[in-house]
All heavy atoms as an XYZ file, in Angstrom:
718
protein
N    -161.142    -44.377    -21.278
C    -160.081    -45.347    -21.120
C    -158.740    -44.624    -21.207
O    -158.549    -43.736    -22.017
C    -160.195    -46.398    -22.225
C    -159.318    -47.571    -22.022
S    -160.227    -48.686    -20.960
C    -159.185    -50.064    -20.951
N    -157.813    -45.029    -20.350
C    -156.491    -44.410    -20.332
C    -155.598    -45.029    -21.402
O    -155.754    -46.185    -21.761
C    -155.832    -44.611    -18.967
C    -156.581    -43.935    -17.863
N    -156.594    -42.585    -17.704
C    -157.352    -44.437    -16.873
C    -157.328    -42.270    -16.657
N    -157.804    -43.385    -16.135
N    -154.654    -44.264    -21.870
C    -153.701    -44.767    -22.853
C    -152.739    -45.740    -22.167
O    -152.398    -45.573    -21.003
C    -152.923    -43.613    -23.469
N    -152.322    -46.767    -22.888
C    -151.376    -47.724    -22.324
C    -149.988    -47.122    -22.267
O    -149.568    -46.391    -23.156
C    -151.329    -48.998    -23.165
C    -152.433    -49.948    -22.854
C    -152.172    -51.301    -23.483
O    -151.284    -51.462    -24.299
N    -152.955    -52.269    -23.091
N    -149.292    -47.444    -21.186
C    -147.906    -47.031    -21.028
C    -147.050    -48.286    -21.015
O    -147.585    -49.398    -20.916
C    -147.715    -46.257    -19.710
O    -147.962    -47.155    -18.625
C    -148.646    -45.058    -19.617
N    -145.719    -48.163    -21.100
C    -144.873    -49.355    -21.061
C    -145.041    -50.181    -19.782
O    -144.761    -51.355    -19.764
C    -143.455    -48.795    -21.157
C    -143.619    -47.479    -21.838
C    -144.957    -46.956    -21.387
N    -145.528    -49.564    -18.708
C    -145.704    -50.295    -17.453
C    -147.149    -50.709    -17.208
O    -147.468    -51.209    -16.135
C    -145.221    -49.434    -16.266
O    -145.942    -48.213    -16.264
C    -143.730    -49.169    -16.359
N    -148.023    -50.534    -18.188
C    -149.424    -50.925    -18.025
C    -149.538    -52.439    -17.876
O    -148.855    -53.196    -18.566
C    -150.251    -50.495    -19.233
O    -150.322    -49.103    -19.311
N    -150.414    -52.868    -16.968
C    -150.672    -54.291    -16.788
C    -151.630    -54.728    -17.875
O    -152.720    -54.181    -18.009
C    -151.268    -54.568    -15.392
C    -151.646    -56.027    -15.242
C    -150.290    -54.150    -14.314
N    -151.237    -55.718    -18.666
C    -152.094    -56.205    -19.739
C    -152.445    -57.674    -19.552
O    -153.272    -58.203    -20.270
C    -151.410    -56.022    -21.109
O    -150.170    -56.719    -21.100
C    -151.182    -54.557    -21.411
N    -151.819    -58.345    -18.588
C    -152.061    -59.758    -18.311
C    -152.727    -59.882    -16.950
O    -152.388    -59.152    -16.018
C    -150.732    -60.539    -18.323
O    -150.073    -60.307    -19.561
C    -150.966    -62.021    -18.158
N    -153.653    -60.797    -16.838
C    -154.411    -61.024    -15.605
C    -153.467    -61.203    -14.417
O    -152.497    -61.946    -14.486
C    -155.282    -62.267    -15.774
S    -156.157    -62.757    -14.281
N    -153.756    -60.522    -13.311
C    -152.906    -60.588    -12.128
C    -153.153    -61.857    -11.315
O    -152.443    -62.104    -10.351
C    -153.141    -59.356    -11.249
C    -152.692    -58.076    -11.907
C    -152.994    -56.845    -11.072
O    -154.006    -56.826    -10.352
O    -152.197    -55.893    -11.157
N    -154.141    -62.674    -11.689
C    -154.402    -63.924    -10.972
C    -153.800    -65.124    -11.702
O    -153.097    -65.925    -11.105
C    -155.896    -64.124    -10.777
N    -154.066    -65.264    -12.998
C    -153.555    -66.436    -13.735
C    -152.279    -66.146    -14.509
O    -151.576    -67.071    -14.903
C    -154.624    -66.973    -14.678
S    -155.030    -65.873    -16.067
N    -151.973    -64.903    -14.735
C    -150.785    -64.467    -15.478
C    -150.736    -65.054    -16.882
O    -149.676    -65.264    -17.448
C    -149.502    -64.809    -14.730
C    -149.277    -64.048    -13.478
C    -149.983    -62.991    -13.011
C    -148.258    -64.288    -12.507
N    -149.481    -62.558    -11.819
C    -148.422    -63.342    -11.487
C    -147.233    -65.217    -12.405
C    -147.594    -63.301    -10.386
C    -146.415    -65.162    -11.307
C    -146.594    -64.217    -10.308
N    -151.892    -65.353    -17.453
C    -151.905    -65.939    -18.791
C    -152.860    -65.205    -19.722
O    -152.503    -64.878    -20.849
C    -152.283    -67.421    -18.706
N    -154.082    -64.941    -19.270
C    -155.108    -64.331    -20.115
C    -155.000    -62.803    -20.076
O    -154.500    -62.237    -19.101
C    -156.491    -64.768    -19.640
N    -155.486    -62.149    -21.115
C    -155.466    -60.677    -21.109
C    -156.475    -60.116    -20.099
O    -157.479    -60.743    -19.783
C    -155.850    -60.294    -22.540
C    -156.529    -61.484    -23.100
C    -155.994    -62.683    -22.376
N    -156.203    -58.922    -19.603
C    -157.087    -58.250    -18.650
C    -158.387    -57.899    -19.353
O    -158.391    -57.349    -20.447
C    -156.412    -56.966    -18.101
C    -157.407    -56.139    -17.301
C    -155.208    -57.316    -17.265
N    -159.507    -58.264    -18.691
C    -160.819    -57.936    -19.235
C    -161.684    -57.173    -18.246
O    -162.755    -56.706    -18.611
C    -161.548    -59.212    -19.660
C    -160.869    -59.938    -20.799
C    -161.662    -61.149    -21.231
O    -162.704    -60.960    -21.894
O    -161.246    -62.264    -20.899
N    -161.233    -57.070    -16.992
C    -162.056    -56.382    -16.010
C    -161.247    -55.923    -14.814
O    -160.099    -56.312    -14.628
N    -161.892    -55.105    -13.997
C    -161.264    -54.546    -12.802
C    -162.110    -54.932    -11.606
O    -163.341    -54.794    -11.626
C    -161.171    -53.008    -12.907
C    -160.611    -52.419    -11.630
C    -160.331    -52.603    -14.097
N    -161.466    -55.435    -10.556
C    -162.156    -55.723     -9.292
C    -161.622    -54.717     -8.272
O    -160.414    -54.613     -8.077
C    -161.864    -57.158     -8.848
C    -162.435    -57.485     -7.483
C    -162.244    -58.933     -7.104
N    -160.836    -59.292     -7.121
C    -160.381    -60.543     -7.236
N    -161.218    -61.541     -7.357
N    -159.089    -60.793     -7.235
N    -162.540    -53.988     -7.638
C    -162.155    -52.983     -6.653
C    -162.344    -53.590     -5.260
O    -163.415    -54.099     -4.938
C    -162.994    -51.698     -6.804
C    -162.588    -50.672     -5.764
C    -162.824    -51.135     -8.206
N    -161.263    -53.563     -4.442
C    -161.307    -54.077     -3.077
C    -160.800    -53.000     -2.121
O    -160.371    -51.929     -2.561
C    -160.421    -55.340     -2.923
O    -159.060    -54.961     -3.159
C    -160.834    -56.417     -3.904
N    -160.803    -53.314     -0.813
C    -160.271    -52.366      0.163
C    -158.783    -52.134     -0.060
O    -158.262    -51.066      0.209
C    -160.498    -52.891      1.588
C    -161.928    -52.832      2.044
C    -162.043    -53.250      3.488
C    -162.404    -54.724      3.512
N    -162.566    -55.272      4.849
N    -158.091    -53.162     -0.548
C    -156.645    -53.072     -0.753
C    -156.279    -52.345     -2.039
O    -155.125    -51.987     -2.236
C    -156.043    -54.467     -0.778
N    -157.237    -52.146     -2.934
C    -156.944    -51.471     -4.201
C    -157.716    -52.101     -5.335
O    -158.786    -52.664     -5.139
N    -157.147    -52.033     -6.537
C    -157.815    -52.598     -7.703
C    -157.029    -53.782     -8.223
O    -155.798    -53.827     -8.156
C    -157.950    -51.549     -8.823
O    -156.644    -51.072     -9.163
C    -158.816    -50.390     -8.401
N    -157.763    -54.780     -8.716
C    -157.172    -55.965     -9.312
C    -157.549    -55.992    -10.790
O    -158.714    -55.790    -11.133
C    -157.699    -57.240     -8.643
C    -157.491    -57.250     -7.147
O    -156.592    -56.533     -6.670
O    -158.219    -57.985     -6.459
N    -156.586    -56.236    -11.649
C    -156.838    -56.337    -13.084
C    -156.870    -57.817    -13.431
O    -155.866    -58.518    -13.336
C    -155.741    -55.606    -13.858
C    -155.629    -54.112    -13.508
C    -154.413    -53.507    -14.168
C    -156.885    -53.384    -13.919
N    -158.055    -58.313    -13.825
C    -158.269    -59.741    -14.001
C    -158.893    -60.070    -15.345
O    -159.565    -59.237    -15.951
C    -159.200    -60.268    -12.900
C    -158.773    -59.994    -11.453
C    -159.906    -60.329    -10.506
C    -157.533    -60.773    -11.112
N    -158.718    -61.319    -15.760
C    -159.444    -61.821    -16.930
C    -160.854    -62.198    -16.470
O    -161.145    -62.254    -15.268
C    -158.727    -63.028    -17.536
S    -158.723    -64.508    -16.498
N    -161.734    -62.481    -17.385
C    -163.129    -62.780    -17.053
C    -163.238    -64.022    -16.167
O    -163.953    -64.026    -15.171
C    -163.933    -62.951    -18.340
C    -165.390    -63.227    -18.115
C    -166.137    -63.238    -19.456
N    -167.514    -63.617    -19.293
C    -168.477    -62.814    -18.859
N    -168.175    -61.573    -18.544
N    -169.710    -63.245    -18.748
N    -162.527    -65.091    -16.501
C    -162.603    -66.338    -15.744
C    -162.159    -66.143    -14.295
O    -162.822    -66.616    -13.361
C    -161.728    -67.424    -16.410
O    -162.134    -67.555    -17.770
C    -161.845    -68.744    -15.693
N    -161.061    -65.451    -14.076
C    -160.555    -65.233    -12.714
C    -161.458    -64.290    -11.930
O    -161.633    -64.455    -10.720
C    -159.127    -64.697    -12.756
S    -157.943    -65.913    -13.375
N    -162.058    -63.315    -12.617
C    -162.967    -62.392    -11.933
C    -164.223    -63.128    -11.489
O    -164.675    -62.961    -10.350
C    -163.317    -61.227    -12.853
N    -164.794    -63.976    -12.350
C    -165.995    -64.734    -11.988
C    -165.676    -65.737    -10.875
O    -166.457    -65.921     -9.952
C    -166.573    -65.450    -13.230
C    -167.135    -64.403    -14.210
C    -167.638    -66.464    -12.839
C    -167.520    -64.959    -15.554
N    -164.495    -66.365    -10.939
C    -164.093    -67.334     -9.920
C    -163.599    -66.704     -8.638
O    -163.284    -67.404     -7.680
N    -163.508    -65.382     -8.591
C    -163.029    -64.635     -7.426
C    -161.643    -65.108     -6.985
O    -161.357    -65.258     -5.805
C    -164.029    -64.733     -6.274
C    -163.800    -63.636     -5.240
O    -163.346    -62.536     -5.628
O    -164.061    -63.882     -4.045
N    -160.769    -65.383     -7.965
C    -159.420    -65.843     -7.663
C    -158.574    -64.690     -7.127
O    -158.718    -63.550     -7.561
C    -158.747    -66.409     -8.916
C    -159.429    -67.646     -9.446
C    -159.789    -67.739    -10.777
C    -159.714    -68.722     -8.609
C    -160.416    -68.876    -11.266
C    -160.338    -69.846     -9.093
C    -160.688    -69.925    -10.424
O    -161.300    -71.044    -10.893
N    -157.674    -64.966     -6.181
C    -156.808    -63.909     -5.652
C    -155.708    -63.565     -6.644
O    -155.329    -64.387     -7.487
C    -156.220    -64.530     -4.382
C    -156.202    -65.993     -4.672
C    -157.426    -66.248     -5.512
N    -155.202    -62.363     -6.527
C    -154.047    -61.976     -7.345
C    -152.842    -62.765     -6.878
O    -152.669    -63.004     -5.684
C    -153.756    -60.486     -7.183
C    -154.858    -59.590     -7.595
C    -154.556    -58.118     -7.418
N    -153.604    -57.822     -6.368
C    -152.751    -56.791     -6.423
N    -152.749    -55.992     -7.456
N    -151.925    -56.565     -5.445
N    -151.987    -63.173     -7.777
C    -150.794    -63.920     -7.388
C    -149.806    -63.044     -6.635
O    -149.048    -63.545     -5.834
C    -150.101    -64.526     -8.608
C    -150.801    -65.740     -9.103
C    -149.905    -66.497    -10.031
N    -150.634    -67.581    -10.648
C    -150.088    -68.427    -11.479
N    -148.826    -68.317    -11.807
N    -150.806    -69.392    -12.001
N    -149.811    -61.741     -6.885
C    -148.897    -60.879     -6.149
C    -149.262    -60.858     -4.669
O    -148.429    -60.563     -3.832
C    -148.835    -59.438     -6.720
C    -148.116    -59.408     -8.036
C    -150.222    -58.855     -6.856
N    -150.514    -61.199     -4.326
C    -150.887    -61.319     -2.920
C    -150.352    -62.627     -2.342
O    -149.978    -62.697     -1.185
C    -152.410    -61.288     -2.755
C    -152.996    -59.939     -3.164
O    -152.263    -58.940     -3.124
O    -154.177    -59.909     -3.531
N    -150.323    -63.680     -3.156
C    -149.840    -64.977     -2.698
C    -148.326    -65.059     -2.732
O    -147.703    -65.672     -1.877
C    -150.424    -66.097     -3.563
C    -151.940    -66.219     -3.558
C    -152.376    -67.290     -4.538
C    -152.447    -66.539     -2.167
N    -147.708    -64.471     -3.753
C    -146.263    -64.515     -3.939
C    -145.719    -63.108     -4.120
O    -145.447    -62.678     -5.227
C    -145.904    -65.382     -5.154
C    -146.473    -66.758     -5.084
C    -147.588    -67.100     -5.827
C    -145.910    -67.709     -4.261
C    -148.118    -68.373     -5.756
C    -146.437    -68.980     -4.178
C    -147.547    -69.313     -4.931
N    -145.551    -62.352     -3.035
C    -145.056    -60.980     -3.155
C    -143.596    -60.950     -3.612
O    -142.988    -62.011     -3.765
C    -145.215    -60.432     -1.730
C    -145.209    -61.622     -0.863
C    -145.797    -62.740     -1.657
N    -143.016    -59.766     -3.807
C    -141.666    -59.667     -4.354
C    -140.614    -60.512     -3.643
O    -139.701    -60.998     -4.261
C    -141.336    -58.178     -4.238
C    -142.667    -57.512     -4.277
C    -143.616    -58.457     -3.598
N    -140.757    -60.729     -2.325
C    -139.773    -61.549     -1.634
C    -140.051    -63.039     -1.796
O    -139.296    -63.868     -1.319
C    -139.710    -61.180     -0.147
C    -139.137    -59.787      0.115
C    -139.256    -59.432      1.573
C    -137.690    -59.714     -0.328
N    -141.150    -63.409     -2.454
C    -141.377    -64.788     -2.819
C    -142.212    -65.610     -1.870
O    -142.806    -66.581     -2.272
N    -142.306    -65.264     -0.607
C    -143.073    -66.052      0.345
C    -144.030    -65.121      1.076
O    -143.614    -64.092      1.606
C    -142.142    -66.760      1.361
C    -142.935    -67.562      2.352
C    -141.140    -67.630      0.652
N    -145.291    -65.475      1.124
C    -146.295    -64.617      1.748
C    -145.936    -64.351      3.202
O    -145.625    -65.254      3.959
C    -147.673    -65.271      1.664
C    -148.759    -64.427      2.266
C    -149.212    -63.312      1.591
C    -149.300    -64.727      3.497
C    -150.192    -62.514      2.132
C    -150.283    -63.934      4.050
C    -150.736    -62.824      3.361
O    -151.699    -62.028      3.900
N    -145.956    -63.099      3.587
C    -145.716    -62.709      4.963
C    -144.256    -62.566      5.333
O    -143.939    -62.191      6.449
N    -143.332    -62.860      4.437
C    -141.910    -62.745      4.737
C    -141.466    -61.325      4.427
O    -141.682    -60.819      3.333
C    -141.113    -63.735      3.899
C    -139.636    -63.853      4.197
C    -139.431    -64.370      5.614
C    -138.988    -64.817      3.232
N    -140.870    -60.668      5.386
C    -140.407    -59.304      5.174
C    -138.891    -59.291      5.114
O    -138.230    -60.251      5.506
C    -140.866    -58.380      6.314
O    -140.261    -58.824      7.523
C    -142.372    -58.376      6.461
N    -138.340    -58.195      4.630
C    -136.881    -58.079      4.516
C    -136.225    -58.186      5.889
O    -135.120    -58.702      6.020
C    -136.518    -56.759      3.850
N    -136.904    -57.725      6.937
C    -136.332    -57.797      8.283
C    -136.202    -59.227      8.775
O    -135.367    -59.532      9.602
C    -137.195    -57.012      9.267
C    -136.826    -55.549      9.298
C    -137.621    -54.838     10.374
N    -138.757    -54.243      9.695
C    -140.003    -54.233     10.137
N    -140.291    -54.781     11.280
N    -140.941    -53.673      9.452
N    -137.049    -60.132      8.297
C    -137.039    -61.509      8.772
C    -136.081    -62.392      7.979
O    -135.944    -63.565      8.273
C    -138.442    -62.086      8.706
C    -139.353    -61.414      9.731
C    -140.791    -61.805      9.603
N    -140.994    -63.232      9.640
C    -142.142    -63.820      9.352
N    -143.179    -63.084      9.006
N    -142.274    -65.113      9.404
N    -135.428    -61.849      6.977
C    -134.481    -62.626      6.180
C    -133.097    -62.456      6.779
O    -132.597    -61.352      6.920
C    -134.471    -62.158      4.711
C    -135.820    -62.404      4.069
C    -133.369    -62.867      3.939
C    -135.922    -61.886      2.663
N    -132.481    -63.571      7.146
C    -131.115    -63.535      7.650
C    -130.187    -64.010      6.545
O    -130.343    -65.119      6.040
C    -130.975    -64.433      8.877
C    -131.779    -63.944     10.056
C    -131.627    -64.861     11.255
O    -130.666    -65.654     11.283
O    -132.478    -64.790     12.145
N    -129.271    -63.158      6.168
C    -128.354    -63.512      5.106
C    -127.218    -64.336      5.704
O    -126.487    -63.868      6.562
C    -127.805    -62.260      4.426
C    -128.884    -61.388      3.816
S    -129.922    -62.272      2.650
C    -129.039    -61.941      1.173
N    -127.093    -65.543      5.279
C    -126.042    -66.415      5.781
C    -125.659    -67.405      4.702
O    -126.127    -67.353      3.576
N    -124.812    -68.325      5.039
C    -124.425    -69.344      4.075
C    -123.646    -68.754      2.924
O    -122.567    -68.199      3.107
N    -124.170    -68.839      1.736
C    -123.468    -68.369      0.542
C    -123.466    -66.854      0.423
O    -122.721    -66.301     -0.351
C    -124.115    -68.963     -0.702
C    -123.981    -70.453     -0.800
C    -124.636    -70.951     -2.065
C    -124.551    -72.454     -2.142
N    -125.200    -72.976     -3.336
N    -124.316    -66.183      1.187
C    -124.449    -64.737      1.073
C    -123.684    -64.046      2.194
O    -124.250    -63.444      3.084
C    -125.922    -64.326      1.124
C    -126.733    -64.950      0.055
N    -126.730    -64.515     -1.232
C    -127.564    -66.012      0.079
C    -127.519    -65.259     -1.956
N    -128.049    -66.182     -1.187
N    -122.402    -64.146      2.179
C    -121.619    -63.475      3.213
C    -120.673    -62.481      2.557
O    -120.398    -62.545      1.371
C    -120.872    -64.490      4.064
C    -119.969    -65.389      3.265
C    -119.306    -66.406      4.157
N    -118.781    -67.431      3.275
C    -118.766    -68.697      3.549
N    -119.221    -69.132      4.684
N    -118.277    -69.564      2.693
N    -120.175    -61.572      3.357
C    -119.295    -60.543      2.813
C    -117.863    -61.059      2.766
O    -117.529    -62.095      3.330
C    -119.387    -59.285      3.675
O    -118.974    -59.583      4.988
N    -117.014    -60.308      2.113
C    -115.608    -60.689      2.001
C    -115.299    -61.279      0.637
O    -116.151    -61.376     -0.245
N    -114.031    -61.674      0.474
C    -113.601    -62.242     -0.797
C    -114.182    -63.644     -0.967
O    -114.297    -64.401     -0.008
C    -112.070    -62.318     -0.844
C    -111.434    -60.943     -0.906
O    -112.107    -60.014     -1.396
O    -110.280    -60.805     -0.467
N    -114.522    -64.008     -2.212
C    -115.045    -65.352     -2.438
C    -113.955    -66.399     -2.232
O    -112.777    -66.137     -2.461
C    -115.516    -65.319     -3.890
C    -114.765    -64.202     -4.512
C    -114.486    -63.213     -3.420
N    -114.359    -67.586     -1.783
C    -113.416    -68.680     -1.592
C    -113.438    -69.572     -2.824
O    -114.486    -69.777     -3.421
C    -113.805    -69.491     -0.360
C    -113.738    -68.696      0.926
C    -114.221    -69.514      2.119
O    -114.358    -70.750      1.994
O    -114.455    -68.904      3.164
N    -112.297    -70.126     -3.208
C    -112.289    -71.026     -4.353
C    -113.017    -72.328     -3.994
O    -113.097    -72.701     -2.828
C    -110.799    -71.276     -4.611
C    -110.133    -70.990     -3.315
C    -110.968    -69.949     -2.627
N    -113.537    -73.033     -4.998
C    -114.201    -74.302     -4.715
C    -113.190    -75.318     -4.182
O    -111.989    -75.204     -4.451
C    -114.769    -74.726     -6.069
C    -113.968    -73.985     -7.077
C    -113.530    -72.715     -6.408
N    -113.659    -76.332     -3.401
C    -112.726    -77.295     -2.825
C    -111.955    -78.079     -3.884
O    -110.767    -78.347     -3.722
C    -113.604    -78.211     -1.990
C    -115.005    -77.832     -2.250
C    -115.011    -76.555     -3.006
N    -112.596    -78.472     -4.990
C    -111.915    -79.210     -6.058
C    -111.932    -78.326     -7.296
O    -112.970    -78.157     -7.927
C    -112.620    -80.529     -6.341
C    -111.946    -81.307     -7.463
O    -110.816    -80.955     -7.851
O    -112.559    -82.266     -7.948
N    -110.784    -77.768     -7.657
C    -110.729    -76.840     -8.776
C    -110.523    -77.536    -10.115
O    -110.462    -76.884    -11.141
C    -109.618    -75.820     -8.537
C    -109.884    -74.964     -7.323
C    -108.830    -73.901     -7.131
O    -108.111    -73.560     -8.057
N    -108.738    -73.384     -5.927
N    -110.398    -78.841    -10.126
C    -110.225    -79.580    -11.372
C    -108.775    -79.584    -11.808
O    -107.878    -79.082    -11.122
N    -108.489    -80.176    -12.979
C    -107.100    -80.271    -13.447
C    -106.539    -78.907    -13.830
O    -107.271    -77.984    -14.170
C    -107.196    -81.196    -14.661
C    -108.599    -81.049    -15.140
C    -109.427    -80.779    -13.917
N    -105.226    -78.798    -13.769
C    -104.539    -77.570    -14.174
C    -104.681    -77.368    -15.676
O    -104.782    -78.321    -16.447
C    -103.049    -77.648    -13.810
C    -102.787    -77.684    -12.320
C    -103.130    -76.359    -11.663
O    -102.986    -75.302    -12.255
N    -103.599    -76.422    -10.432
N    -104.669    -76.106    -16.096
C    -104.718    -75.788    -17.525
C    -103.385    -76.144    -18.156
O    -102.328    -76.050    -17.511
C    -105.010    -74.302    -17.726
C    -106.383    -73.839    -17.259
C    -106.492    -72.318    -17.391
C    -107.474    -74.498    -18.059
N    -103.388    -76.581    -19.426
C    -102.133    -76.925    -20.086
C    -101.241    -75.698    -20.277
O    -101.709    -74.573    -20.410
C    -102.570    -77.503    -21.426
C    -103.952    -76.992    -21.650
C    -104.528    -76.751    -20.293
N     -99.920    -75.932    -20.261
C     -98.954    -74.862    -20.485
C     -98.147    -75.231    -21.714
O     -97.571    -76.303    -21.748
C     -98.034    -74.708    -19.263
O     -98.844    -74.564    -18.111
C     -97.140    -73.511    -19.382
N     -98.051    -74.408    -22.695
C     -98.768    -73.157    -22.967
C    -100.220    -73.449    -23.329
O    -100.546    -74.553    -23.736
C     -98.001    -72.563    -24.148
C     -97.447    -73.714    -24.879
C     -97.168    -74.770    -23.818
N    -101.086    -72.439    -23.179
C    -102.493    -72.654    -23.500
C    -102.681    -73.017    -24.980
O    -101.901    -72.578    -25.829
C    -103.163    -71.328    -23.178
C    -102.078    -70.333    -22.986
C    -100.809    -71.093    -22.738
N    -103.682    -73.855    -25.292
C    -103.881    -74.268    -26.680
C    -104.299    -73.081    -27.560
O    -104.925    -72.145    -27.088
C    -105.007    -75.297    -26.599
C    -105.721    -74.983    -25.325
C    -104.687    -74.415    -24.406
N    -103.938    -73.148    -28.832
C    -104.312    -72.112    -29.810
C    -105.583    -72.524    -30.516
O    -105.778    -73.703    -30.820
C    -103.193    -71.919    -30.847
C    -101.869    -71.465    -30.252
C    -101.942    -70.017    -29.909
C    -100.572    -69.584    -29.383
N    -100.568    -68.266    -28.855
N    -106.448    -71.564    -30.773
C    -107.675    -71.830    -31.523
C    -107.354    -71.851    -32.999
O    -106.520    -71.090    -33.478
C    -108.707    -70.741    -31.253
O    -109.071    -70.741    -29.898
N    -108.053    -72.702    -33.772
C    -107.864    -72.680    -35.227
C    -108.262    -71.317    -35.789
O    -109.098    -70.627    -35.209
C    -108.801    -73.770    -35.739
C    -109.096    -74.636    -34.545
C    -108.976    -73.752    -33.357
N    -107.677    -70.922    -36.916
C    -108.021    -69.630    -37.506
C    -109.530    -69.527    -37.789
O    -110.146    -70.476    -38.225
C    -107.230    -69.581    -38.808
C    -106.169    -70.616    -38.661
C    -106.676    -71.627    -37.696
N    -110.080    -68.362    -37.514
C    -111.505    -68.118    -37.800
C    -112.442    -68.613    -36.716
O    -113.652    -68.572    -36.887
N    -111.927    -69.105    -35.599
C    -112.785    -69.561    -34.504
C    -112.516    -68.711    -33.266
O    -111.465    -68.091    -33.153
C    -112.520    -71.039    -34.173
O    -111.165    -71.189    -33.750
C    -112.788    -71.941    -35.361
N    -113.468    -68.665    -32.336
C    -113.259    -67.880    -31.133
C    -112.115    -68.453    -30.312
O    -111.829    -69.641    -30.362
C    -114.575    -67.962    -30.374
C    -115.485    -68.824    -31.160
C    -114.771    -69.292    -32.381
N    -111.439    -67.625    -29.511
C    -110.329    -68.125    -28.699
C    -110.824    -69.118    -27.650
O    -111.957    -69.043    -27.184
C    -109.748    -66.883    -28.046
C    -110.798    -65.827    -28.200
C    -111.654    -66.208    -29.349
N    -109.953    -70.048    -27.276
C    -110.294    -71.068    -26.269
C    -110.144    -70.464    -24.906
O    -109.275    -69.739    -24.609
C    -109.368    -72.289    -26.415
C    -109.657    -73.300    -25.293
C    -109.536    -72.923    -27.754
């Protein structure tokens, strides 16, 4: 058995709740699963929800638009009431307002 490292997987890759109790070897690699998920032949969640969040979605297919644009940020349409002049003082011993 190998020594655990800070990046060792210790939680089942299918349910993300139970501790790892077994290894399933597939063509794609190895899956670290709990006993229940291994017996049920459950898929790893990283296969269902990869880093980009949606199965089959690649970085090339993501179009950045809407709120994710370059340039200076725009202020919100309604900025609320103006701050009082002069600004209020905090009571002694409390964080500044």
